[in-house]
Phi, psi and omega in degrees: 000319179298317180297317179298317180299316180296320180296315180296323179296315179297319179296321179295317178298316180298318180297320181292324178293317178296318181296326183281319188253351184077185181287142178223136168240104185283157182300130178202143177220147173255113188217177183256016180152188180104202182133202181266127172236150183214157177194129183062235180261017186241142172238143179224119172268135184211160170228153178241111180075124180231092181293338177245101183211153178146220188211134177231156180209160169229195182301324187243349189233145174238140183213124174275140184239121164083013180241137172273085191247359181066227180279098179269127180293150177274123182286149169287134184265119177257119179288334180228149177301320182298327176295315182299324182293345178271358180264156185285157172306145181095350178287128176275120193224148174246127177236116189252149169059046174257165188256128177288132179251008175218153180275171177301323185268002184288312181230144188288326190226019176196163170214177183234146172237159187210152173296146176299333177281352183065027181279329181199157180212169182208151177279142176240117184276129178229074184297341178283356180119169183291157175273116193301325185267004181286139177212156177300133181095351176290136175268126189229152165258133179233130175239124181195185182255129180293138176213183180221131178289164178303334179277354177100011180269131178289147182208165171255131182244160180053047192280152161257124184240123178242117178276124188248335180190183180227157173207177176296143178303147178290146175273152180286158174269123176288140175201159176282165177303322184297327184270355177298131180095299181081180181274174180300148175240128182073217180233074184295340179298335176248017175082017182238068181158195182232127175294141167267207183247166176302126182069025183304137184232127177086193186288142177303134177225014175299127182101351181264154172279122186229172176218137177212186183209170176165176177264136178289117182250351178197156176213160180215194184300319184226027181201162164228157171252134177240156179217129181268011180102354182275354184077018181241090182292147177236130178276133178243119178291129181247013183292341179265001185257137176276338182219081182295153178292155180268171176304142175072004174285144172265123188230152164253141186229129169251141178176181179273131178286124185220193182228152170214159178238140172295324179202161180305134180086354179281175179292149177277128186241166184289136178217135173243135181250094174297151182271327179195184184301327183294344180279349181237125185225141175209159183300000000 
């Protein structure tokens, strides 16, 4: 009985403190060293190594974990990738629980995430190099600043990436050459949307993992052009391939739907980014 009384008393005190002061998350870090150092008139609080760091959120709360960041801006929370693409460049945004469609070693300075429904996807720029633990099928939270590549593809820059779980990798969406890229989404001319391609047909799919096929009708140093007979050539980047297909080969291609320009100011054209040799197959 005495133990029960003490427990109830502690709960009552805790409840009264919460009611009086509201919710509090006091400063705390899990680190590998550091602390307070001082000299003369200066004090410095520091940590060395932070194995638990990142950003967490719920419906109503946002919380940064483990960074000495001073005034950290609060990101706008996008429930869907397609929502974020309608916001202007420079918007600091959080996109949670999306699926990675490329591995750490697929591309040197970027990767892609996608809705589990495969409705929309976006490029995430990592100029400092790949994220070592990233793999296809990883469910990730990404916080970064919206931007646009020179070719007109929306992306997240300067990202914080938190890997939260795993699932089976997403399968690509089959489509004809004509539907690769798709038409404009939103109003990209004023920076509020995603550009499609010249003669874009159907729903925007820039940023999605897709699959198509065709005959190689041209090749270059780091690309081939394929055509499925529709008269709509698609450029396939071959810089990630050790053995690109030859002229007149019939190939199936899996990769990320992207954009390219022949030169600045030119029309935006269809581009597929295979991740590795296994994404391109021919007899």
